N, C-alpha and C positions, 0 to 999 in steps of 0.2 A: 763472574759466575759462568760456569760451563753450561752450554745449552745443548739439549739433545738434538741430534740430526735425524732427518728423515722421519720425523714424528715418532722416534723411538723414545721410550721412557728413560728417565735417569736410572742407571743401573749401578749397584754397589757390589763389590766382591769382598766377602768377609771370610778370612781364614783364621780359625780358632779351634784348638783341640777340644775344648770343653763344650759339650752339647748344651748344657743349661745357659752358659754365657752366649753362645750363638743364638739361642732362642730369644733371650732377653734383648740383645742388640737388634736382631732382625725385627722383632715385634715393635720395638721402640721406633726404629726407622720407618717401618711401614705405617705406623700409627701417626707419626708426627711429621714425616717428610714425604714428598711426592716422589717415590722411587720404588724400584724392585730390588730385592736383595738375593744374591746367590751366595750360599755359604758352603764351606767344606772344612774338614778337620785336618787336612795335611797340606804341606807346602807343594808337594808334587801335583796334587789335584788342583790346587789354586793356580799353579803355573799353566796347566792344561786349559783351565777355564779362561785365564787371562788372554791366552793366544787364540782361543776359539771365538771370542766375541768381545766387542768394545765395552769398556766400563768408564764411569765418570768418577769413581772413587774407589780406592782400595783401603780396607781396614785389615791389617795383618798383625797377628800376635808375633812378638819377638821370638818366643819359644814355641816352635812347632815340632812334632815328633820326627819328621824325616828331613826337613830342610828348614833352617832358621828363617825367620821373617826378614831379617836384614839381607841375607843372601837371596832370598826369594825376590825381594824388591829390586835388587841389582839385576837379577836375571830378567825380570819383567821389564825394567827400564831399558835394557839393551835390546830385547827382542820385540817389544811392543810396536815401535814404529816400523819395523820390518814386516810384520804380519798384518797390520791394519793400515791399508792404503789411505792416504790423506791425513793421517794422524802423525804428528811429528814428535810427540813426547808421550810418555806414560802418564796415566792419571795421577792426581794428588794422592798422597798416602797418609793414613793415620796409623800409628803403631800402638798396640796394646802391650804394656810392659809391666813386669813385676818389679819389686823393689831392687832386686839384684841385677836388673837389665839396664840400669841407668848409665853405666860406663860404655856399653855398646851403642847406646843412642847418641852419645855426645859426638861421635864421628859423623852421624847422619844429619846433625843440625844445620850443616851448611847446604844441604840439598834443598833447592827451591820448592820441590814437590811436597816436602814434609809439612803437614798442616798442624801436627801436634801429636800428643801421646795421651792415651787413656790408661789409667792405672787400674789394677784389679782390686776389688770387684768393680766392673764398669758402672759408672753413675750416669743416670739419665740426663741430668743437667749438663754434665761435661760433654757427653756425646752430642747433645743438641747444640751446644755452644760451638763445638768443633765443626759440625756439619752445617752451621747456619749460612755460611757464604758459599757452600758447595752444592747443596741440595735445596730445592724450593720447599717452603712450608706447605703442608697439606691444607688445602682449603676445603671447607665443608661443601661448597657448591660444585666441586669437581667430582666426576664419577670415579669409582675405584679403578685402578690400573689393571687389576686382575679380572675384571668383569669380562666374561667370555662372550656374552651376547649383548650388543648395544641396544639401548632402549630407543624405540621409535618415538618421535615427538607426538604429543597428544592430539595435535591438529590433523595428523595423517590417519586416514581410515581406509580400510579395504572394502570394496563392494562385496555384497553377499553373492557368493557363487553357488548356484544350485547343485 
C-alpha cells in the first residue's frame, strides 16, 4: 500500500464528465476511505491537476470530452516523475469504462499501474473492492481530514484572563 508522505492525506484524482457520477464516487470514497478527492470533468484539467500536486490514485473515465482517459494516463505517466521530485512512477490508475470501451482497455492490461476497471453505472462494492489495497479504510476513531480547526484535548485548559 502507498503511504502518504510528510503527513499529507491520501489524495485521489477523479476525471469524469458526468457530475452525478463524480458526486457518487467522491462521496463514496470520502465516506468509506481515508482520503481526499479532487475531481474534474475534462482530461485537460485532470492533467493540470496531476502535475500540480501528488496523488495516490487516479480514477479516469476512458471517454472524456477533450482528451481520452487512455491518452491522459500516458501523458501523466510520462510527465509525473519529471514534475514531482522523489517520485519515480505515476500513481495507480482505475479506468471507468462503458461497454464499447473494452477493446481500448485490452492494450492497457499489461500496465502494472492498472488496478482495474469500473463499469457504468459505478457500483459501490466494485469501487470499494478496487480501492481496498490502495486507500486505507476510514476508521470511526479518526477525525475528519477536512476539519479546519483541530480539537484541543479535554485535559488542556486555559487560565481565565481578566
